[in-house]
RODRENSE-208292 format. One record per residue (C-alpha): residue number from 1; chain; z, y, x; residue in one letter. Coordinates in Angstrom, 1 decimal, padded with zeros to 4 digits, always signed. Layout:
# residues N
rec k = NUM; c = A; w = Z; v = Y; u = X; r = a
...
END
This chain:
# residues 86
rec k = 1; c = A; w = +017.5; v = +002.6; u = -015.9; r = m
rec k = 2; c = A; w = +013.7; v = +002.1; u = -015.9; r = y
rec k = 3; c = A; w = +011.5; v = +004.1; u = -013.5; r = c
rec k = 4; c = A; w = +007.8; v = +004.9; u = -013.5; r = v
rec k = 5; c = A; w = +006.5; v = +005.4; u = -010.0; r = y
rec k = 6; c = A; w = +003.4; v = +006.3; u = -008.2; r = i
rec k = 7; c = A; w = +002.4; v = +005.0; u = -004.8; r = l
rec k = 8; c = A; w = -000.3; v = +006.4; u = -002.6; r = l
rec k = 9; c = A; w = -002.3; v = +004.1; u = -000.3; r = s
rec k = 10; c = A; w = -002.5; v = +005.8; u = +003.1; r = v
rec k = 11; c = A; w = -005.4; v = +003.4; u = +003.8; r = k
rec k = 12; c = A; w = -007.8; v = +004.2; u = +000.9; r = d
rec k = 13; c = A; w = -006.1; v = +007.4; u = -000.6; r = k
rec k = 14; c = A; w = -005.9; v = +005.8; u = -004.1; r = k
rec k = 15; c = A; w = -002.8; v = +005.7; u = -006.3; r = t
rec k = 16; c = A; w = -001.0; v = +002.8; u = -007.9; r = y
rec k = 17; c = A; w = +001.1; v = +003.4; u = -011.0; r = i
rec k = 18; c = A; w = +003.9; v = +001.0; u = -012.1; r = g
rec k = 19; c = A; w = +007.3; v = +000.8; u = -013.7; r = y
rec k = 20; c = A; w = +010.4; v = -001.2; u = -012.9; r = s
rec k = 21; c = A; w = +014.0; v = -001.7; u = -013.9; r = g
rec k = 22; c = A; w = +014.9; v = -002.0; u = -010.2; r = n
rec k = 23; c = A; w = +012.9; v = +000.6; u = -008.3; r = l
rec k = 24; c = A; w = +014.3; v = -000.2; u = -004.8; r = k
rec k = 25; c = A; w = +013.5; v = -003.9; u = -005.1; r = r
rec k = 26; c = A; w = +010.0; v = -003.2; u = -006.5; r = r
rec k = 27; c = A; w = +009.1; v = -000.7; u = -003.8; r = i
rec k = 28; c = A; w = +010.3; v = -003.2; u = -001.1; r = d
rec k = 29; c = A; w = +008.0; v = -005.8; u = -002.7; r = e
rec k = 30; c = A; w = +005.1; v = -003.4; u = -002.4; r = h
rec k = 31; c = A; w = +005.9; v = -002.5; u = +001.2; r = k
rec k = 32; c = A; w = +006.2; v = -006.2; u = +002.2; r = k
rec k = 33; c = A; w = +002.9; v = -007.1; u = +000.7; r = g
rec k = 34; c = A; w = +004.3; v = -009.2; u = -002.1; r = l
rec k = 35; c = A; w = +002.4; v = -007.3; u = -004.9; r = v
rec k = 36; c = A; w = -001.2; v = -008.5; u = -005.3; r = e
rec k = 37; c = A; w = -002.6; v = -005.2; u = -006.4; r = a
rec k = 38; c = A; w = -001.3; v = -003.3; u = -003.3; r = t
rec k = 39; c = A; w = -000.9; v = -005.9; u = -000.6; r = k
rec k = 40; c = A; w = -004.3; v = -005.0; u = +001.0; r = d
rec k = 41; c = A; w = -003.8; v = -001.3; u = +000.5; r = r
rec k = 42; c = A; w = -000.7; v = -000.8; u = +002.7; r = r
rec k = 43; c = A; w = +000.9; v = +001.3; u = +004.1; r = p
rec k = 44; c = A; w = +002.1; v = +003.0; u = +000.9; r = l
rec k = 45; c = A; w = +003.9; v = +006.3; u = +000.3; r = k
rec k = 46; c = A; w = +006.1; v = +007.0; u = -002.8; r = l
rec k = 47; c = A; w = +004.7; v = +010.1; u = -004.5; r = l
rec k = 48; c = A; w = +006.5; v = +010.3; u = -007.8; r = y
rec k = 49; c = A; w = +009.4; v = +008.8; u = -009.8; r = v
rec k = 50; c = A; w = +010.3; v = +009.4; u = -013.4; r = g
rec k = 51; c = A; w = +013.3; v = +007.6; u = -014.9; r = c
rec k = 52; c = A; w = +014.1; v = +006.6; u = -018.5; r = f
rec k = 53; c = A; w = +017.0; v = +004.9; u = -020.2; r = i
rec k = 54; c = A; w = +014.8; v = +003.0; u = -022.5; r = n
rec k = 55; c = A; w = +012.3; v = +000.4; u = -021.1; r = e
rec k = 56; c = A; w = +009.7; v = +001.0; u = -023.8; r = l
rec k = 57; c = A; w = +009.7; v = +004.7; u = -023.0; r = d
rec k = 58; c = A; w = +009.0; v = +003.9; u = -019.3; r = a
rec k = 59; c = A; w = +006.3; v = +001.5; u = -020.2; r = k
rec k = 60; c = A; w = +004.6; v = +004.0; u = -022.5; r = n
rec k = 61; c = A; w = +004.8; v = +006.7; u = -019.7; r = e
rec k = 62; c = A; w = +003.2; v = +004.2; u = -017.3; r = e
rec k = 63; c = A; w = +000.4; v = +003.5; u = -019.8; r = l
rec k = 64; c = A; w = -000.1; v = +007.3; u = -020.4; r = f
rec k = 65; c = A; w = -000.3; v = +008.1; u = -016.7; r = l
rec k = 66; c = A; w = -003.0; v = +005.4; u = -016.3; r = k
rec k = 67; c = A; w = -005.1; v = +007.1; u = -019.1; r = s
rec k = 68; c = A; w = -007.6; v = +009.9; u = -018.6; r = g
rec k = 69; c = A; w = -005.2; v = +012.6; u = -019.9; r = k
rec k = 70; c = A; w = -002.3; v = +011.1; u = -017.8; r = g
rec k = 71; c = A; w = -004.4; v = +011.3; u = -014.6; r = r
rec k = 72; c = A; w = -005.2; v = +014.9; u = -015.4; r = e
rec k = 73; c = A; w = -001.5; v = +015.6; u = -015.8; r = r
rec k = 74; c = A; w = -000.8; v = +013.9; u = -012.4; r = l
rec k = 75; c = A; w = -003.5; v = +016.0; u = -010.7; r = k
rec k = 76; c = A; w = -001.7; v = +019.1; u = -012.1; r = f
rec k = 77; c = A; w = +001.8; v = +017.9; u = -011.2; r = l
rec k = 78; c = A; w = +001.0; v = +016.7; u = -007.7; r = l
rec k = 79; c = A; w = -001.7; v = +019.3; u = -006.9; r = k
rec k = 80; c = A; w = -000.1; v = +020.5; u = -003.7; r = n
rec k = 81; c = A; w = +000.6; v = +016.9; u = -002.6; r = t
rec k = 82; c = A; w = -003.0; v = +015.9; u = -003.1; r = f
rec k = 83; c = A; w = -004.4; v = +019.0; u = -001.4; r = e
rec k = 84; c = A; w = -002.3; v = +018.3; u = +001.7; r = n
rec k = 85; c = A; w = -003.9; v = +014.8; u = +001.9; r = l
rec k = 86; c = A; w = -007.3; v = +016.2; u = +002.5; r = k
END
């Protein structure tokens, strides 16, 4: 199973989008500061997880969510979550 996930940096209020075949391990790596892109943005909160059977589908979803249309979709899906952060 391959999961697309979205993390929120409590520090700078920005999101990080990634995917992994081992979600628990990957989230632990982020939390321990082992991921270059997020190590200086900790602490992190897990906001969203979407799982796929096929790795290519997960990778395509990750790329879509990083696009303009994908970010619009996330703002819609997580509207209440983002409003509560203000």
